[in-house]
N, C-alpha and C positions, 0 to 999 in steps of 0.2 A: 498434443500430449503437454502434461503438466509435470514440472518437475519443482521441486520442493526443497525445504532444508527448514526444520525448527530449531529457532536461536533458545537458546538458555536466556543470554541475556539479549534482548534485541535493540536495534537500534531503535530512537522515538523522535518522530517529530512534533511538536511541541506539547510533548510528554504519552505521546500516543501512540501504541502500533502500526505498522502499515505492511502493505502487502505491494509487491510490481505486478503489475501484467506488462510484459516483454512480448513483442512478437518478435517472431523470427520466421523466414524461409527458406526451405533447403533446397537447394533448385538441383544440388545434382550429389551427388554420392563419390565419384569416383573421376573427375577432382572435385573434391570437397568445395561445393557453393556453399556459401549461408548469409543471406539477406537478414539487417535489424533493423526494422522499422522505426524511424529515428524519435519517435515518442509512442507511448502505453499509457498505461491507467495504472494511480496508484489508490488503493484505498484505504482509510483512517478506520480508526476504532474511536465510538465515540464517548467513553470514560478515561480516564487518567489510568496512566497501564502502573502494577504493584506486581510485581511479581508475583505466580500463583502458591496461591495457601490453601489449606483445607477450610478457610472460613471467607475466600472471596472465587472460587473457584465456578461457580455459579451466575458469577456477573458475568455474562456474553459479550454483553458490550464492552468489556475492559479486554478480553482475551481473543477475542473474533474480530476480524477487516471483512466480512460477509455484507454486499450490501443488503443485502436480504433482511439481515438480521439488524445494525446500526437504524435503515432508514427509519425506522418508527420510535427511535431514540430522541427522548424530549433533545439534548444536547445534536442532534444532526442539523449540520449546515449543509443546505442545498448551494450550488453552484451556479447561478444563476444567468453570469455574465461569459461566455464563451472566450476572451479576450481575456480574463484573469484568472489564470490557469493556477492558482499557489491558494485558493480558498477553496471551505469548504472540507467535506469529506471524502469526496472522489475529484485526484490532480491529476494534473499532464504527470508521468513519469521524469517529464525533465525539469519541470517545478522543486521535485524530491529530489533529484542531482544535483542541483542551486544550493537548494538549502546542507545533502550533505559534502557538496565542494567549497562550502562557507566554513566549513568549519577548520577543512585541515590547512 
């Protein structure tokens, strides 16, 4: 199942929109037992975010984070080192949480 909510003022990392894939296992309903996997995936857009206007709605790499769309953008950075989880346009959720928590 996919759960999502559109944010009109999205959080940004390095000026880019991002989404998170967080993996959860529901092991039982009565009693409710939920297991959250310790990491997941974050996908970042490849164009710096500017609030949507009629003039920029067609810049899909600014507004969408889909890998299939962004991978062909000249700005897309592939992470070639599994040890560096905070590099590129596909990152670990743990690295994104570190960025978010550093703000507070």
